[in-house]
C-alpha positions as CSV (number, residue, x, y, z in Angstrom):
1,X,-31.7,57.9,10.3
2,X,-31.9,60.3,7.0
3,X,-28.0,61.3,8.1
4,X,-27.1,57.6,8.8
5,X,-29.0,57.0,4.7
6,X,-27.1,59.1,3.2
7,X,-23.7,57.9,4.6
8,X,-24.6,54.4,4.5
9,X,-25.4,54.9,0.6
10,X,-22.1,56.0,-0.3
11,X,-21.2,51.8,1.0
12,X,-23.3,50.3,-1.3
13,X,-22.9,48.3,-4.5
14,X,-26.4,47.2,-5.4
15,X,-29.1,48.7,-6.4
16,X,-31.6,45.7,-4.3
17,X,-29.3,47.9,-1.4
18,X,-29.7,51.5,-2.6
19,X,-33.4,50.5,-3.5
20,X,-33.5,49.1,0.2
21,X,-32.6,53.0,1.5
22,X,-34.6,55.0,0.0
23,X,-37.8,52.9,0.5
24,X,-37.3,53.3,4.7
25,X,-35.8,57.1,3.4
26,X,-39.6,57.0,2.3
27,X,-40.6,55.5,5.3
28,X,-39.1,58.0,7.6
29,X,-40.3,61.1,5.7
30,X,-43.9,59.9,5.9
31,X,-43.7,59.0,9.8
32,X,-42.3,62.3,10.7
33,X,-44.8,64.0,8.4
34,X,-47.2,62.2,9.9
35,X,-46.1,63.7,13.7
36,X,-43.8,66.3,13.8
37,X,-46.4,69.4,13.7
38,X,-43.5,72.6,14.0
39,X,-42.9,73.8,10.8
40,X,-39.2,74.2,11.3
41,X,-38.9,70.9,12.3
42,X,-40.1,69.7,8.9
43,X,-38.1,71.8,6.8
44,X,-35.5,69.9,8.3
45,X,-36.8,66.5,8.1
46,X,-37.9,67.3,4.4
47,X,-34.0,68.6,3.8
48,X,-32.8,65.4,5.5
49,X,-35.0,63.5,3.2
50,X,-34.3,65.2,0.1
51,X,-29.9,64.7,0.7
52,X,-30.0,60.9,2.2
53,X,-32.1,60.7,-1.5
54,X,-29.4,63.3,-3.1
55,X,-27.5,60.5,-1.9
56,X,-28.3,57.3,-3.2
57,X,-29.2,58.8,-6.5
58,X,-25.4,59.7,-6.0
59,X,-24.1,56.3,-5.4
60,X,-26.2,54.5,-8.1
61,X,-24.9,57.2,-10.6
62,X,-20.8,56.2,-9.7
63,X,-21.2,52.7,-10.4
């Protein structure tokens, strides 16, 4: 899901769209942190989260 958010971010036009994507990325990350017990899985989650947020923020800067 976080990879999908990163891809979708490139196609957003409105700040509200980017805010919704960032909110969902945070929700996904929080759920993963609650349920993932393996450190490697948590690292993958956080890496994907950072990439998704960077994509959302990059889309905002490219406007």
